[in-house]
N, C-alpha and C positions, 0 to 999 in steps of 0.2 A: 691637656698636655699640648703645648704649642709645637709648631713645625721645627723650631730651632732645637728643642729637646729631642724630638724624633730623629732629626738628621744627625745629631751628635751621638745618640745611642746606636743608630744604624752604622755609623762610621766606626764606633768602638767594637760593636759586637757582630756586625755583618749578619750571618745566618742565625745568630743566637738572640735575635730581637724579632718579635712577631707581633703584627697587628691583626692577624687573621682571626675571624670570629670563632672558628673551631678550636684554635689553640687557646684563645682567651676563655672559652667555655670550659675547657679541660682544667683550668686553674681558677675556677670561679667559686668553689666551695669545698668543704671537706665532707666527712661522714656525718653531717649534722642535719637538722630539720629545716634549714633556711633555703629559700629559693636562691639559685645562683645569681651572683652579681658579677658582670664582666668588667674587669679593669680595662683601661684603654689600650694596654699593651702588656706583653709578658717578656721578660728578659732573663737570660740564662747565663749567669757569671760562672767562672771556673776558679777564680782566685780571690783572696782577700782584697787585693788591689782593685780588681774589677768591681767588687761590691762597693768599695770606697768611691770609685768614680761615679757609680749610679747614685749613691746617696748625696754626694757633693752636688751633682747636677740637680737632683730633685729638691734638695734643700735650698739651693739658689733660686729655683723657680717655684717653690712652695707646692710641690707635687706630692701627694700622699703615696706611701708605698706599703705593700702587704708582702711580708716574707712567706714563702710557701715551701714546705718540705715534702712529705709523702701524702699529705692531704687526709690524714686519719683522725683529725680533730673532731670531737663530738659537740663542741660548744660554740662553733661559729668563728674560730680564730682566723681562718684563712678565706673567709668570704671576701670577694674582690671589692674594689673601690672604683665606682664609675668615673671618678675624677682623677684616678691615680694609675699606678702600674703595679703589677705583681712581679716579685723577684723570686723565680724558682731556683732553689739551691740544688736541684737534682744532679747537676754535673759536679758538685762538690762532694764526692762520695768515695774519697780515698782514705785508707788507713795510713796515717803518716808515720807512726812509729809504735813499736811494742817493746816493752822492757819487762819480760816475764820474771826476771830475777827480782825486780823491784815492784812487781804487781801493778804496773800502770801502762797506759797507752795514750796516744793522741790521735784523734780522728777528725776529718772534716765533718761539717754539720749534717750532711745527708747520708752518712753511713748509718745503716739501720742496725738494730740490736741483733737480728738474726745474721746479718752479713758479718758483723764483728765476731760473733761467737763461732761462725764457720771459719773465719780467718784464724781464730785462736785455738782451733781444735787440737793442734799438735803441741801446744805450749804448756799444757797442764794448768791453765788458768781459764776463767770464764767471766763474762759480764753478767751480773745477776738480776738487773732491773728489767722486768718483763711485763709491760702493759699488754693488753689483749692484742693490739695491732702490732704489726712489724714497723713500728714508728721510727722516724729519723732521730738520731741522738741529739742533734741541735734542737729540734722541736721538743724532745723529752726534757732537755735542760730548761728550755724557755717556759714550759708549763709545770716544771717540778714534778714530772711523772713518777709513777712507781709501778707496782704490780703485785703478783701473787707472792713474791718472796720478800716483801718489805718487812715482814715480821722478824726476819733474821738479818737481812742485808741492808735494810733501810730504803731510802728513796734517792732520787737524783741529787738532792742536797747532800746526801751522805757520800756519794761516790764521785762527784765532780770536784777535782782539786784545782782546776784552772780553765780559763776560757780565752779565746780570741773573739773580740766583739768589734763590729764596725758601728760607730755612733752615728747619730742622725746627720751630723755635719761632715761625715766621711772620715773622721779620725779613726785609726785602728789602734785598739788598746789590747794589752794582754794582762790577765789577772791571774793570781795564784801562782803555784809552783808544783813541781813533781814531788816535793817532800811530803811526808806523812803529816807534818804539822808546821805551823809558822805563827809567830807573834808579831810579824812585821806589818804594822799598820792596819788599815781598814780591810774588812772582809768583803772586798768588791765582788768576788766570785758569787757569793750567795745573794748579793743584791740583784744580779742579773738572772739567777735561777728563779723561775716563777714570774719573771717580768713580762712574759708573753709578747716580746717584740716591742714593748713600749719604750724601752731605754736604748735599744740598739739591736742589731742583727748578729746573732751568734753564728760564727763561721767555723770555729774549731773548738773541740772539747777535749780536755785532759781528764782521763778517767782512772779511777782505782779499780783494779781487778781482784778477783778472789780465787784461791786455789780450788781445784776440783776436789770435792770431798772423797775420802776413802770409800765411804759407803753411802748410798742413796736408797731410801726405802719409801714407797708410796702405798697408800691404802685409802679406801673409802669406808665410811661407817654410816649406818642409817639410823634415823631417829623417828619417834612417833609424831613429833610436831616440831615446828621451827624454833620455838622458844627453847626446847631442850637442846637442840643443836647449838644455838647461839650461846646458851649458858655454859655448855661444855667448852666451847672455844674460850670464853671469858675465864673460866677456871684454869684452863691449861696455861694461859698467859700469867694469871695471878700466882700460879704455883712455880713460875719460872722455868717451865719445861723448855729445854732447847729444841726448837722446832723450826723448820725452814718455811713451811707454808701451812696455813689453815684456811681453806676456802669453803664457803657455804653456798649451796644451791637449794632453793626451795623445791617443793614437790613439782610445781608447774614447770620450772626450768629443767628439772631432771627428766621429765617426760619428753620435753622438746629436744634436749641434748642426746638422749638415748636414741631417738629416731634419727636426728640429723647426723650425729657422729658415729652411728651404727655401733653403739656400745653393747657388748654381750654380757649376759649374766649380771646385770646391774639393775637394781630396783628403782622404781619411781617413788621415792620417799624423800623427805627433807634429809639432806646428806651433807656430811663434812668430808672434804678431800684433805688428807694429811700428807706431808712429806718431811722426812728426817734426813739431815745432812750431818755426817760426822764419822767417827770410827764405828766399827761394828758394835763394840761394847757400849759406847755412849748411846747409840741408836736403840739398842735393846732396852737399856734402862729408861730412856725417854718413852719408848713404845709401851712399856709396862705401865707407866704412870698414866699415859693417855688412855689406855684401855680401861683402867680402873675408873678414871673420871667419866669416860663415856658410858660405862656400864651403870654408874651411879645415877646418870641422867637418862637411863633407859635406852642407851645406844646399843646396837646389836649388829651382828654379822660383819665383823671387820673383814673386808676383802682386800687382799694384798695383790699388787701388781707383780706378777711372777717373772717378768722379763723387761728389758729396757723398752722394747717395742710396746708392750702393754702399758708401761708407765707413761711413755710419750703420748700414747693414744688418749689416756685419761686427761693429761694436762692440755693436750690440743683441744679436747672437747670443752674444757673450761675456758680456754682462750677464744674459742669460736662461738661463745654464747651470743654475742651481738648478731652474728650472721645466721645462727640457728633460729633466732626469733624472727629475723627478717625474712627467712625462707617460708614462714607460715602462710604467706599470701602473696599474690601477684600485685605489683604496683603499690605495695605497702611501704610505709616508712617506720623507722624505729627512733624513738626519743629515749636516750639513755641519760639519766641524771645520777649524781652521786653526792652523798654527804658523809661526814666522818664525825664520830662522837667519842668521848672517853669510853674506854672498854666497859666500865661499870654501868654505863647508860645504854649499851648496845641492845640488850634484850628489850628494853622499853621502846627504843626507837624503831626497831624492826617490827615489833608487835604492833605498834601504832600504824606503821606503813602498810602492813598486810591488811589490817582492818579498813584503812582508808581506800586502798585499791579495790577491795571487795565492795565497799559501799558505793563506789563510783562506777562499778562494772567494767573496769579496765582490764585488758590483757597485759599484765605487767609482772612477768616473772622476776624474781630477785636473786641476786648473787652478791657475794661479799668477800672482801679480804678481812674476815672477821677477827683475825689475829691482831689487826691494828685498828679496829673500830670503823672501818670504811665499808660501805655497801652501796649497791647500785639497784635502781629499778630500771628494767629494760622494757619500754612500753611500745607495743605495736599499735599502729593507727593508719587509717585511710586518710591520705592528704586532702581528699575532697570533703571529709566530714569535719566541718568547722566546729560543730558543737562538741565533738569528742576532743578536739584540740583544746578547747576552752577548759574542759574537765582535766585534761593532762596538765595544762599550765597551772590550774588551781591546785591540783595535787602536788606538783613540783614546788610551788611557792609555800604550801602548807608544810611539806616535808622539811624544807629549809628552815621555816619558822620553828618547827619541832626540834631540829638539830641545834639551833641557836639557843632555844629554851634549855636544852640539856648540856649547854656549854661546849657545843661542837662547832664545826665549821661548815660553810656552805658548799665546799668541795674538797675532797681528799686527794684527788689526782686528776680530774678532768680539766681543771683550770676555770677561769672566769669567762674568757671569750666575749662574744656578744650576748650570750644567753643569760649570764648572771651579773651583768654590769650594774644594774639597779640594785640587785640584792647585795652586791659587794659593798655599796655605800651603807647599807643597813648593817652589814657585818663589821664595818670599820668606821663608826660615826666620827671619831676624832680626826681621822684622815680626811673625811669628806668635809668636815667643818673647816679644816686648814685650807683645803682646796678652794672652798667658796670664798674665804678671806683673800686668798691669792688672786682669784679671778676679779675681785672688786678693786684691786690696785689699779692706779692710772696706767693706761697703756696695755693692760692685760685683756685678752679676749677669751 
């Protein structure tokens, strides 16, 4: 970054432009396994126009940029660029509008999911997409995030109806609309969802909201082995049971979560977490079917959350899985990877993963949004143990190969980032071929 660009950014942003090493270090990586990379500067815009000014300047001088939200990425999305600048969107954290009657709202990119639901608590509506971290909604759109309630409410692709995006040349565009549907032209909104900052920086998100259900009931059920638990979740979906969440934790993860989250009267067995949203009558009917299917697969001891506090504690324990594994040792790191397969292939994929983890001697508890075929291996390791890291990489690559063999995808919700770039080419060979042809054109680099 040359002095001209530095002076221009200092003039525009004054105290919101930093060259200090400590600031740059704070925005050098996410919750991933990469070593931090310090960008040359960090800038803190507050408006779409300010983001536009940064990108126009950087585009003119060929300076790479890295957008940074809350830094909760697990795949290396926000690792800095030593030749570029990091754009922190943390000051773009305002709820712009809420239209409870129409079940929609508009927010700036760095509003987090918890912040939004706190803002909505008196309006009778809520935002249902809930990844484990309290992620920023712009980042969630950029990675097409989802969470424990995807089985009922879908993913970010389902709930985002429009975006404001600043393109690489600084142009500001708006996509989509507040309406429930539209047949007006290209679906540009979904082009940007999952684009991970490669097409532009998302600065505002138009979201669909959901009514708070009349009745919410949560329970856990224990199984003698993981296959039985996963098979039960598969059958629940195939029977068309209306359920909001089905989450799987294997025995190892249950032991860790019970200790970390101080869960009481909970067994350390392969476990399914259930939640039902609807009327009392519809929930009772769904629960009856789920109990029968669980029993047929040797499920036992349905334990119901008897209060809102107990229910929230159960789901907080599920959301805190990453941190619970990280707490197992000092100066340890966690590598978390995810794949997603068709529901009918889930038992085979998870069973393969359990055996592979055991063969390699890894500490790798498993959790999964098994209602939609997505699961995670959460692997603890010592960053100084290079041999163990090779084993982890080998396991991760083989898990992805297994998922592709079963007609799945290399990531259900974490995204590609730096971690899975090479594997993404394997997942989409036609796209990579087109890209190689493009690169060979005269003048292309």
